[in-house]
Backbone of each chain as nested JSON, in Angstrom:
{
  "chains": [
    {"id": "A", "residues": [
      {"number": 1, "name": "MET", "atoms": {"N": [0.98, -1.076, -0.184], "CA": [-0.491, -0.062, 0.239], "C": [0.787, 1.29, 0.006]}},
      {"number": 2, "name": "SER", "atoms": {"N": [0.753, 2.167, -1.037], "CA": [1.466, 3.363, -1.096], "C": [1.413, 4.166, 0.381]}},
      {"number": 3, "name": "HIS", "atoms": {"N": [2.4, 4.711, 0.44], "CA": [2.169, 6.259, 1.771], "C": [2.272, 7.497, 0.734]}},
      {"number": 4, "name": "VAL", "atoms": {"N": [1.71, 8.503, 1.29], "CA": [2.095, 9.767, 0.482], "C": [3.541, 10.573, 0.881]}},
      {"number": 5, "name": "ALA", "atoms": {"N": [4.283, 10.797, -0.102], "CA": [5.98, 11.19, 0.238], "C": [6.091, 12.621, 0.458]}},
      {"number": 6, "name": "PHE", "atoms": {"N": [6.304, 13.097, 1.755], "CA": [6.585, 14.407, 2.248], "C": [7.132, 15.36, 1.397]}},
      {"number": 7, "name": "ASN", "atoms": {"N": [6.668, 16.534, 1.337], "CA": [7.509, 17.777, 0.115], "C": [7.401, 17.051, -1.456]}},
      {"number": 8, "name": "ALA", "atoms": {"N": [6.052, 16.072, -1.328], "CA": [5.765, 15.781, -2.503], "C": [4.194, 16.458, -3.01]}},
      {"number": 9, "name": "PRO", "atoms": {"N": [3.698, 16.305, -4.144], "CA": [2.795, 16.795, -4.602], "C": [1.725, 15.629, -4.379]}},
      {"number": 10, "name": "ALA", "atoms": {"N": [0.681, 15.837, -3.538], "CA": [-0.761, 15.785, -2.677], "C": [-1.05, 14.45, -3.703]}},
      {"number": 11, "name": "PRO", "atoms": {"N": [-1.642, 13.473, -3.734], "CA": [-2.675, 12.824, -4.997], "C": [-3.782, 13.468, -4.934]}},
      {"number": 12, "name": "ASP", "atoms": {"N": [-4.253, 14.144, -6.36], "CA": [-5.443, 15.0, -5.994], "C": [-6.517, 13.358, -6.412]}},
      {"number": 13, "name": "PHE", "atoms": {"N": [-7.938, 13.988, -5.593], "CA": [-8.882, 12.736, -5.785], "C": [-10.511, 13.975, -5.695]}},
      {"number": 14, "name": "SER", "atoms": {"N": [-11.605, 13.373, -5.82], "CA": [-12.419, 13.72, -5.211], "C": [-13.624, 12.648, -5.194]}},
      {"number": 15, "name": "LEU", "atoms": {"N": [-14.335, 13.147, -4.481], "CA": [-15.52, 12.494, -3.36], "C": [-16.395, 13.386, -3.489]}},
      {"number": 16, "name": "VAL", "atoms": {"N": [-17.507, 12.99, -3.344], "CA": [-19.097, 13.26, -2.893], "C": [-19.455, 13.228, -1.364]}},
      {"number": 17, "name": "ASP", "atoms": {"N": [-19.55, 14.722, -1.286], "CA": [-20.025, 14.661, 0.344], "C": [-21.343, 14.213, 0.643]}},
      {"number": 18, "name": "PHE", "atoms": {"N": [-21.801, 14.082, 1.761], "CA": [-23.088, 13.944, 2.356], "C": [-24.32, 14.615, 1.923]}},
      {"number": 19, "name": "THR", "atoms": {"N": [-23.865, 15.77, 1.056], "CA": [-25.094, 16.631, 0.784], "C": [-24.998, 16.737, -1.217]}},
      {"number": 20, "name": "GLY", "atoms": {"N": [-24.406, 15.991, -1.174], "CA": [-24.069, 15.387, -2.801], "C": [-22.99, 16.362, -3.689]}},
      {"number": 21, "name": "LYS", "atoms": {"N": [-21.921, 16.878, -3.054], "CA": [-21.531, 17.898, -3.363], "C": [-20.04, 17.405, -3.742]}},
      {"number": 22, "name": "THR", "atoms": {"N": [-19.871, 17.325, -5.027], "CA": [-18.297, 16.691, -5.057], "C": [-17.845, 17.872, -5.084]}},
      {"number": 23, "name": "VAL", "atoms": {"N": [-16.635, 17.407, -4.124], "CA": [-15.206, 17.872, -3.31], "C": [-14.04, 17.287, -3.778]}},
      {"number": 24, "name": "SER", "atoms": {"N": [-13.226, 18.156, -4.732], "CA": [-11.779, 17.103, -4.775], "C": [-10.758, 18.029, -3.947]}},
      {"number": 25, "name": "LEU", "atoms": {"N": [-9.5, 18.025, -4.014], "CA": [-8.12, 18.366, -3.088], "C": [-7.795, 19.529, -3.956]}},
      {"number": 26, "name": "SER", "atoms": {"N": [-8.212, 19.277, -5.401], "CA": [-7.754, 20.638, -6.367], "C": [-8.604, 21.691, -6.119]}},
      {"number": 27, "name": "ASP", "atoms": {"N": [-9.651, 21.977, -5.915], "CA": [-10.123, 22.682, -5.263], "C": [-9.789, 23.594, -4.586]}},
      {"number": 28, "name": "PHE", "atoms": {"N": [-9.086, 23.67, -3.66], "CA": [-8.537, 24.425, -3.309], "C": [-7.2, 24.694, -3.129]}},
      {"number": 29, "name": "ARG", "atoms": {"N": [-6.65, 24.2, -4.477], "CA": [-5.144, 24.871, -4.863], "C": [-5.368, 26.103, -5.164]}},
      {"number": 30, "name": "GLY", "atoms": {"N": [-3.991, 26.935, -4.533], "CA": [-4.226, 28.132, -4.841], "C": [-5.016, 28.883, -3.786]}},
      {"number": 31, "name": "LYS", "atoms": {"N": [-5.66, 28.082, -3.089], "CA": [-6.668, 29.124, -1.823], "C": [-6.224, 29.103, -0.776]}},
      {"number": 32, "name": "THR", "atoms": {"N": [-6.063, 27.791, -0.047], "CA": [-6.13, 27.807, 1.08], "C": [-5.166, 26.175, 1.575]}},
      {"number": 33, "name": "ASP", "atoms": {"N": [-4.835, 26.272, 2.46], "CA": [-3.862, 25.023, 2.991], "C": [-5.017, 23.677, 3.392]}},
      {"number": 34, "name": "VAL", "atoms": {"N": [-4.899, 22.604, 3.144], "CA": [-6.224, 21.311, 3.363], "C": [-5.241, 20.393, 4.09]}},
      {"number": 35, "name": "LEU", "atoms": {"N": [-6.073, 20.375, 5.385], "CA": [-5.595, 19.457, 6.366], "C": [-6.917, 18.09, 6.215]}},
      {"number": 36, "name": "LEU", "atoms": {"N": [-5.757, 17.024, 5.668], "CA": [-6.726, 15.757, 5.298], "C": [-6.789, 14.98, 6.772]}},
      {"number": 37, "name": "ILE", "atoms": {"N": [-7.607, 14.8, 7.027], "CA": [-7.677, 13.721, 8.104], "C": [-8.518, 12.069, 8.487]}},
      {"number": 38, "name": "PHE", "atoms": {"N": [-7.333, 11.29, 7.898], "CA": [-8.453, 10.025, 8.05], "C": [-9.042, 9.409, 8.613]}},
      {"number": 39, "name": "ASN", "atoms": {"N": [-9.828, 9.736, 9.16], "CA": [-10.802, 9.199, 10.551], "C": [-10.595, 7.657, 10.675]}},
      {"number": 40, "name": "ARG", "atoms": {"N": [-10.53, 7.463, 11.747], "CA": [-10.498, 5.579, 12.254], "C": [-11.964, 5.328, 12.503]}},
      {"number": 41, "name": "GLY", "atoms": {"N": [-12.622, 6.235, 11.989], "CA": [-14.15, 5.439, 11.903], "C": [-14.55, 5.794, 13.048]}},
      {"number": 42, "name": "PHE", "atoms": {"N": [-15.781, 6.664, 12.796], "CA": [-17.056, 6.917, 14.047], "C": [-17.773, 6.139, 14.318]}},
      {"number": 43, "name": "MET", "atoms": {"N": [-17.877, 5.544, 13.969], "CA": [-19.599, 4.624, 13.926], "C": [-18.896, 3.756, 15.434]}}
    ]},
    {"id": "B", "residues": [
      {"number": 1, "name": "MET", "atoms": {"N": [-12.439, 14.067, 17.063], "CA": [-13.781, 15.3, 16.425], "C": [-14.301, 16.237, 17.174]}},
      {"number": 2, "name": "ALA", "atoms": {"N": [-14.639, 15.892, 18.348], "CA": [-15.12, 17.527, 19.351], "C": [-13.698, 18.125, 19.212]}},
      {"number": 3, "name": "GLN", "atoms": {"N": [-12.54, 17.734, 19.64], "CA": [-11.417, 18.678, 19.425], "C": [-11.63, 19.148, 18.294]}},
      {"number": 4, "name": "LEU", "atoms": {"N": [-11.722, 19.123, 17.155], "CA": [-11.613, 19.583, 15.958], "C": [-12.456, 20.678, 15.737]}},
      {"number": 5, "name": "ARG", "atoms": {"N": [-13.714, 20.172, 16.369], "CA": [-14.86, 20.979, 16.277], "C": [-14.316, 22.502, 17.063]}},
      {"number": 6, "name": "GLN", "atoms": {"N": [-13.57, 21.943, 17.971], "CA": [-13.574, 23.313, 19.076], "C": [-12.414, 24.325, 18.772]}},
      {"number": 7, "name": "ASP", "atoms": {"N": [-11.34, 23.096, 17.651], "CA": [-10.494, 24.675, 17.574], "C": [-10.716, 24.896, 15.81]}},
      {"number": 8, "name": "PHE", "atoms": {"N": [-12.022, 24.203, 15.477], "CA": [-12.183, 24.68, 13.905], "C": [-11.454, 26.346, 13.668]}},
      {"number": 9, "name": "ALA", "atoms": {"N": [-12.337, 27.181, 14.526], "CA": [-12.12, 28.649, 13.992], "C": [-10.517, 28.927, 14.122]}},
      {"number": 10, "name": "GLU", "atoms": {"N": [-9.549, 28.165, 15.149], "CA": [-8.14, 28.371, 14.546], "C": [-7.662, 27.837, 13.322]}},
      {"number": 11, "name": "PHE", "atoms": {"N": [-8.233, 27.069, 12.772], "CA": [-7.926, 26.457, 11.572], "C": [-8.299, 27.313, 10.386]}},
      {"number": 12, "name": "GLU", "atoms": {"N": [-9.795, 27.833, 10.393], "CA": [-9.953, 28.891, 9.638], "C": [-9.434, 30.032, 9.753]}},
      {"number": 13, "name": "LYS", "atoms": {"N": [-8.827, 30.567, 11.141], "CA": [-8.338, 31.921, 11.314], "C": [-7.054, 31.798, 9.911]}},
      {"number": 14, "name": "ARG", "atoms": {"N": [-6.268, 30.389, 9.814], "CA": [-5.306, 30.331, 9.297], "C": [-5.56, 29.35, 8.049]}},
      {"number": 15, "name": "LYS", "atoms": {"N": [-6.711, 29.992, 7.431], "CA": [-6.92, 29.522, 6.196], "C": [-6.323, 28.084, 5.914]}},
      {"number": 16, "name": "THR", "atoms": {"N": [-6.95, 27.136, 6.43], "CA": [-6.964, 26.144, 6.271], "C": [-8.287, 25.23, 6.329]}},
      {"number": 17, "name": "THR", "atoms": {"N": [-8.441, 24.63, 5.298], "CA": [-9.338, 23.871, 5.248], "C": [-9.452, 22.253, 5.585]}},
      {"number": 18, "name": "LEU", "atoms": {"N": [-10.36, 21.79, 6.143], "CA": [-10.277, 20.593, 7.391], "C": [-11.105, 19.337, 6.358]}},
      {"number": 19, "name": "LEU", "atoms": {"N": [-10.478, 18.217, 6.108], "CA": [-11.528, 17.282, 5.319], "C": [-11.059, 16.254, 6.129]}},
      {"number": 20, "name": "VAL", "atoms": {"N": [-12.258, 15.651, 6.517], "CA": [-12.408, 14.651, 7.209], "C": [-12.78, 13.369, 6.091]}},
      {"number": 21, "name": "ILE", "atoms": {"N": [-12.153, 12.548, 5.71], "CA": [-12.659, 11.092, 5.148], "C": [-12.403, 10.067, 5.946]}},
      {"number": 22, "name": "GLY", "atoms": {"N": [-13.478, 9.112, 5.295], "CA": [-13.795, 8.236, 6.508], "C": [-14.724, 6.868, 5.694]}},
      {"number": 23, "name": "PRO", "atoms": {"N": [-14.6, 5.595, 5.635], "CA": [-14.839, 4.875, 5.555], "C": [-16.494, 4.599, 5.382]}},
      {"number": 24, "name": "GLU", "atoms": {"N": [-17.058, 4.895, 6.507], "CA": [-18.632, 4.876, 6.366], "C": [-19.023, 5.721, 5.271]}},
      {"number": 25, "name": "ASN", "atoms": {"N": [-20.279, 4.752, 5.011], "CA": [-21.275, 5.654, 4.063], "C": [-22.411, 7.265, 4.012]}},
      {"number": 26, "name": "ALA", "atoms": {"N": [-22.044, 7.752, 3.035], "CA": [-22.934, 9.384, 3.225], "C": [-23.841, 9.352, 3.8]}},
      {"number": 27, "name": "ALA", "atoms": {"N": [-24.895, 8.325, 4.349], "CA": [-26.141, 8.433, 5.561], "C": [-25.126, 8.448, 7.009]}},
      {"number": 28, "name": "ALA", "atoms": {"N": [-24.53, 7.461, 6.978], "CA": [-23.54, 7.219, 8.178], "C": [-23.22, 9.019, 8.868]}},
      {"number": 29, "name": "PHE", "atoms": {"N": [-22.546, 8.965, 7.812], "CA": [-21.63, 10.547, 7.78], "C": [-22.794, 11.718, 8.017]}},
      {"number": 30, "name": "LEU", "atoms": {"N": [-23.729, 11.606, 7.379], "CA": [-24.83, 12.442, 7.749], "C": [-25.529, 12.916, 8.877]}},
      {"number": 31, "name": "LYS", "atoms": {"N": [-25.756, 11.382, 9.409], "CA": [-26.097, 11.477, 10.903], "C": [-25.289, 12.196, 11.75]}},
      {"number": 32, "name": "TYR", "atoms": {"N": [-23.777, 11.179, 11.669], "CA": [-23.05, 12.308, 12.89], "C": [-22.855, 13.254, 12.659]}},
      {"number": 33, "name": "TRP", "atoms": {"N": [-22.581, 13.752, 11.347], "CA": [-22.637, 15.432, 11.513], "C": [-23.289, 16.006, 11.971]}},
      {"number": 34, "name": "GLN", "atoms": {"N": [-24.486, 15.82, 11.591], "CA": [-26.208, 16.278, 12.246], "C": [-25.819, 16.496, 13.852]}},
      {"number": 35, "name": "GLU", "atoms": {"N": [-25.938, 15.036, 14.569], "CA": [-25.784, 14.918, 15.47], "C": [-24.949, 15.961, 16.67]}},
      {"number": 36, "name": "ASN", "atoms": {"N": [-23.0, 16.119, 15.823], "CA": [-22.495, 16.841, 16.665], "C": [-22.068, 17.914, 15.904]}},
      {"number": 37, "name": "SER", "atoms": {"N": [-23.241, 18.608, 14.908], "CA": [-22.711, 20.111, 14.519], "C": [-21.428, 20.296, 14.286]}},
      {"number": 38, "name": "LEU", "atoms": {"N": [-20.99, 19.288, 13.618], "CA": [-19.172, 19.623, 12.856], "C": [-18.812, 20.568, 11.933]}},
      {"number": 39, "name": "PRO", "atoms": {"N": [-18.506, 21.628, 11.687], "CA": [-18.346, 22.363, 10.588], "C": [-17.572, 22.312, 9.571]}},
      {"number": 40, "name": "PHE", "atoms": {"N": [-17.077, 21.312, 9.27], "CA": [-15.958, 21.227, 8.819], "C": [-16.378, 20.272, 7.555]}},
      {"number": 41, "name": "ILE", "atoms": {"N": [-16.091, 19.658, 6.591], "CA": [-16.715, 19.093, 4.977], "C": [-15.976, 17.15, 5.716]}},
      {"number": 42, "name": "GLY", "atoms": {"N": [-17.382, 16.762, 5.044], "CA": [-16.941, 15.396, 6.399], "C": [-17.07, 14.455, 4.495]}},
      {"number": 43, "name": "LEU", "atoms": {"N": [-16.145, 13.571, 4.199], "CA": [-16.558, 12.539, 3.18], "C": [-16.096, 11.394, 3.346]}},
      {"number": 44, "name": "SER", "atoms": {"N": [-17.182, 10.555, 2.226], "CA": [-17.313, 9.414, 2.655], "C": [-16.494, 8.442, 1.466]}},
      {"number": 45, "name": "ASP", "atoms": {"N": [-15.783, 7.646, 2.192], "CA": [-15.003, 6.717, 0.965], "C": [-15.422, 5.513, 1.326]}},
      {"number": 46, "name": "PRO", "atoms": {"N": [-16.283, 5.019, 1.235], "CA": [-16.797, 3.765, 1.149], "C": [-16.266, 2.867, 0.216]}},
      {"number": 47, "name": "GLU", "atoms": {"N": [-16.066, 3.072, -0.65], "CA": [-15.06, 2.391, -1.588], "C": [-13.262, 2.004, -1.241]}},
      {"number": 48, "name": "HIS", "atoms": {"N": [-13.078, 3.015, -0.519], "CA": [-11.821, 2.955, 0.051], "C": [-10.779, 3.499, -1.007]}},
      {"number": 49, "name": "VAL", "atoms": {"N": [-11.698, 4.535, -1.712], "CA": [-10.55, 5.024, -3.063], "C": [-9.336, 5.814, -2.304]}},
      {"number": 50, "name": "VAL", "atoms": {"N": [-9.583, 6.381, -1.573], "CA": [-8.654, 7.488, -1.514], "C": [-8.117, 6.737, 0.384]}},
      {"number": 51, "name": "LEU", "atoms": {"N": [-8.782, 6.207, 0.769], "CA": [-7.882, 5.332, 1.898], "C": [-6.637, 4.904, 1.571]}},
      {"number": 52, "name": "LYS", "atoms": {"N": [-6.749, 4.05, 0.561], "CA": [-5.973, 3.447, -0.101], "C": [-5.035, 4.315, -0.932]}},
      {"number": 53, "name": "LEU", "atoms": {"N": [-5.419, 5.513, -1.817], "CA": [-4.519, 6.182, -2.454], "C": [-3.735, 6.918, -1.589]}},
      {"number": 54, "name": "TYR", "atoms": {"N": [-3.742, 6.744, -0.14], "CA": [-3.0, 7.607, 0.94], "C": [-2.508, 6.364, 2.163]}},
      {"number": 55, "name": "GLY", "atoms": {"N": [-2.744, 5.444, 1.54], "CA": [-1.999, 4.342, 2.299], "C": [-2.56, 4.23, 3.768]}},
      {"number": 56, "name": "GLN", "atoms": {"N": [-3.608, 4.287, 4.083], "CA": [-4.346, 4.721, 5.609], "C": [-4.15, 3.443, 5.615]}},
      {"number": 57, "name": "GLN", "atoms": {"N": [-3.592, 2.678, 7.127], "CA": [-3.513, 1.42, 7.41], "C": [-4.366, 0.576, 7.986]}},
      {"number": 58, "name": "ILE", "atoms": {"N": [-4.643, -0.476, 7.854], "CA": [-5.471, -1.316, 8.866], "C": [-5.066, -2.129, 9.866]}},
      {"number": 59, "name": "ASN", "atoms": {"N": [-5.368, -1.892, 11.097], "CA": [-5.079, -3.229, 11.822], "C": [-5.899, -3.89, 12.241]}},
      {"number": 60, "name": "LEU", "atoms": {"N": [-5.565, -5.383, 11.792], "CA": [-6.422, -6.337, 11.865], "C": [-6.866, -6.806, 13.308]}},
      {"number": 61, "name": "PHE", "atoms": {"N": [-5.89, -6.533, 14.012], "CA": [-5.916, -7.145, 15.314], "C": [-6.627, -6.24, 16.379]}},
      {"number": 62, "name": "LYS", "atoms": {"N": [-6.807, -4.974, 16.092], "CA": [-7.434, -4.105, 16.501], "C": [-8.574, -3.144, 15.799]}},
      {"number": 63, "name": "PHE", "atoms": {"N": [-9.018, -4.294, 15.097], "CA": [-10.336, -3.998, 14.065], "C": [-10.626, -2.431, 14.085]}},
      {"number": 64, "name": "GLY", "atoms": {"N": [-9.666, -2.082, 13.004], "CA": [-10.135, -0.77, 12.84], "C": [-9.153, -0.121, 11.637]}},
      {"number": 65, "name": "ARG", "atoms": {"N": [-9.28, 0.959, 11.458], "CA": [-8.072, 1.925, 10.308], "C": [-7.547, 2.703, 11.658]}},
      {"number": 66, "name": "MET", "atoms": {"N": [-6.346, 2.674, 11.211], "CA": [-5.356, 3.641, 12.018], "C": [-5.419, 5.276, 11.367]}},
      {"number": 67, "name": "PRO", "atoms": {"N": [-5.538, 6.218, 12.051], "CA": [-5.71, 7.413, 11.931], "C": [-4.776, 7.783, 11.314]}},
      {"number": 68, "name": "ALA", "atoms": {"N": [-4.603, 8.994, 9.975], "CA": [-3.676, 9.424, 9.514], "C": [-3.966, 10.987, 9.101]}},
      {"number": 69, "name": "GLN", "atoms": {"N": [-3.017, 11.778, 9.112], "CA": [-2.931, 13.097, 8.809], "C": [-2.446, 13.488, 7.662]}},
      {"number": 70, "name": "VAL", "atoms": {"N": [-2.469, 14.273, 6.879], "CA": [-1.835, 14.961, 5.716], "C": [-1.881, 16.364, 5.989]}},
      {"number": 71, "name": "LEU", "atoms": {"N": [-1.071, 17.424, 6.04], "CA": [-1.057, 18.768, 5.664], "C": [-1.299, 19.037, 4.42]}},
      {"number": 72, "name": "VAL", "atoms": {"N": [-1.328, 19.315, 3.647], "CA": [-1.513, 19.544, 1.882], "C": [-1.365, 21.681, 1.976]}},
      {"number": 73, "name": "ASP", "atoms": {"N": [-0.098, 22.058, 1.302], "CA": [0.034, 23.512, 1.424], "C": [-1.148, 24.186, 0.481]}},
      {"number": 74, "name": "ILE", "atoms": {"N": [-0.587, 25.429, -0.027], "CA": [-2.003, 26.011, -0.871], "C": [-1.24, 25.737, -2.182]}},
      {"number": 75, "name": "LYS", "atoms": {"N": [-0.119, 25.198, -2.205], "CA": [0.179, 24.499, -3.592], "C": [0.278, 23.144, -4.304]}},
      {"number": 76, "name": "GLY", "atoms": {"N": [-0.692, 22.505, -3.265], "CA": [-0.965, 21.373, -3.558], "C": [0.091, 20.143, -3.032]}},
      {"number": 77, "name": "ILE", "atoms": {"N": [1.57, 20.743, -2.266], "CA": [2.419, 20.056, -1.733], "C": [2.373, 19.033, -0.144]}},
      {"number": 78, "name": "ALA", "atoms": {"N": [2.773, 18.015, -0.29], "CA": [2.048, 17.492, 1.03], "C": [3.584, 18.158, 1.91]}},
      {"number": 79, "name": "ARG", "atoms": {"N": [3.134, 18.822, 3.192], "CA": [3.959, 19.065, 4.053], "C": [4.092, 18.566, 5.557]}},
      {"number": 80, "name": "PHE", "atoms": {"N": [3.154, 18.18, 5.681], "CA": [3.037, 17.098, 7.093], "C": [2.717, 15.066, 6.378]}},
      {"number": 81, "name": "VAL", "atoms": {"N": [2.778, 14.888, 6.621], "CA": [2.583, 13.253, 6.414], "C": [2.916, 12.533, 7.842]}},
      {"number": 82, "name": "HIS", "atoms": {"N": [1.47, 11.848, 8.467], "CA": [1.478, 11.36, 9.493], "C": [0.6, 9.929, 9.634]}},
      {"number": 83, "name": "TYR", "atoms": {"N": [1.55, 8.889, 9.952], "CA": [0.638, 7.314, 9.859], "C": [0.441, 7.04, 11.368]}},
      {"number": 84, "name": "GLY", "atoms": {"N": [-0.676, 7.065, 12.12], "CA": [-0.441, 6.203, 12.903], "C": [-0.357, 5.142, 13.495]}},
      {"number": 85, "name": "HIS", "atoms": {"N": [0.221, 4.861, 14.522], "CA": [0.715, 3.507, 14.672], "C": [-0.663, 3.013, 15.797]}},
      {"number": 86, "name": "ASP", "atoms": {"N": [-1.48, 3.289, 16.418], "CA": [-2.294, 2.929, 16.653], "C": [-3.388, 3.963, 16.81]}},
      {"number": 87, "name": "MET", "atoms": {"N": [-4.855, 3.404, 17.535], "CA": [-5.77, 4.226, 17.645], "C": [-5.698, 5.755, 18.246]}},
      {"number": 88, "name": "THR", "atoms": {"N": [-4.528, 5.696, 19.032], "CA": [-4.398, 6.752, 20.218], "C": [-3.299, 7.782, 19.022]}},
      {"number": 89, "name": "ASP", "atoms": {"N": [-3.006, 7.279, 17.947], "CA": [-1.912, 8.295, 17.585], "C": [-1.951, 9.423, 16.816]}},
      {"number": 90, "name": "ILE", "atoms": {"N": [-2.658, 10.037, 17.161], "CA": [-3.021, 11.529, 16.817], "C": [-2.571, 12.85, 16.675]}},
      {"number": 91, "name": "PRO", "atoms": {"N": [-1.9, 13.505, 16.081], "CA": [-1.338, 14.763, 16.308], "C": [-2.009, 15.111, 16.745]}},
      {"number": 92, "name": "LYS", "atoms": {"N": [-1.363, 16.747, 17.863], "CA": [-2.347, 17.265, 18.368], "C": [-2.709, 18.811, 17.731]}},
      {"number": 93, "name": "ASN", "atoms": {"N": [-3.917, 19.11, 17.913], "CA": [-3.984, 20.113, 17.257], "C": [-3.064, 20.982, 17.165]}},
      {"number": 94, "name": "SER", "atoms": {"N": [-2.936, 21.313, 18.734], "CA": [-1.989, 22.55, 18.745], "C": [-0.814, 22.519, 18.168]}},
      {"number": 95, "name": "GLU", "atoms": {"N": [0.044, 21.339, 17.989], "CA": [1.041, 20.565, 17.088], "C": [0.757, 20.821, 15.578]}},
      {"number": 96, "name": "MET", "atoms": {"N": [-0.434, 20.966, 14.507], "CA": [-0.854, 21.309, 13.479], "C": [-0.996, 22.958, 13.568]}},
      {"number": 97, "name": "LEU", "atoms": {"N": [-1.555, 23.273, 14.29], "CA": [-1.671, 25.097, 14.341], "C": [0.211, 25.999, 13.875]}},
      {"number": 98, "name": "ALA", "atoms": {"N": [0.827, 24.983, 15.018], "CA": [2.394, 25.878, 15.074], "C": [2.911, 25.15, 13.838]}},
      {"number": 99, "name": "LEU", "atoms": {"N": [2.753, 24.092, 13.128], "CA": [3.045, 23.439, 12.156], "C": [3.088, 24.763, 10.537]}},
      {"number": 100, "name": "ILE", "atoms": {"N": [1.276, 24.882, 10.703], "CA": [0.878, 25.943, 9.974], "C": [1.306, 27.011, 10.257]}},
      {"number": 101, "name": "ASP", "atoms": {"N": [1.659, 27.873, 11.329], "CA": [2.351, 28.879, 11.26], "C": [3.821, 28.985, 10.799]}},
      {"number": 102, "name": "SER", "atoms": {"N": [4.212, 28.074, 11.242], "CA": [5.587, 27.626, 10.726], "C": [5.726, 27.888, 9.303]}},
      {"number": 103, "name": "LEU", "atoms": {"N": [5.095, 26.91, 8.902], "CA": [4.728, 27.164, 7.336], "C": [4.779, 28.469, 6.564]}},
      {"number": 104, "name": "SER", "atoms": {"N": [3.857, 29.253, 7.102], "CA": [3.211, 30.531, 6.534], "C": [4.503, 31.623, 7.239]}},
      {"number": 105, "name": "ALA", "atoms": {"N": [5.124, 31.32, 7.829], "CA": [6.604, 32.181, 8.237], "C": [7.636, 32.175, 7.4]}},
      {"number": 106, "name": "GLY", "atoms": {"N": [7.913, 30.799, 6.777], "CA": [8.906, 30.002, 6.263], "C": [9.098, 30.157, 4.874]}}
    ]}
  ]
}
């Protein structure tokens, strides 16, 4: 399983949020930093 | 998650978007987000596409996914990558905020 490399471009992705809106990592490029939090599961 | 909600304004002040990604389905996300009034974005990844792309680890003995955090700067570069070794191995928000401050200063 791959790991993301430090100081390298973060792989882009698109997911749909629970309101049906598509969110891509690249949406934020040039706008804000992004903290990706991979949840351990909240259920 | 409660701690993230509490510190949300501090991240917002630093122009940092929080994206929480998890394996639960959209209905589970919606329920949890509504019940806890979470102000940040929650992304359901039931097919584990992004979870695999980013290499989130699964610990079969502990029956769950290990937490992971990646800070991506405004140019799309991963400036901090942390893969938790157990369920509690999560960087403190204060550490993340200090890191964001140091990046913006440097």
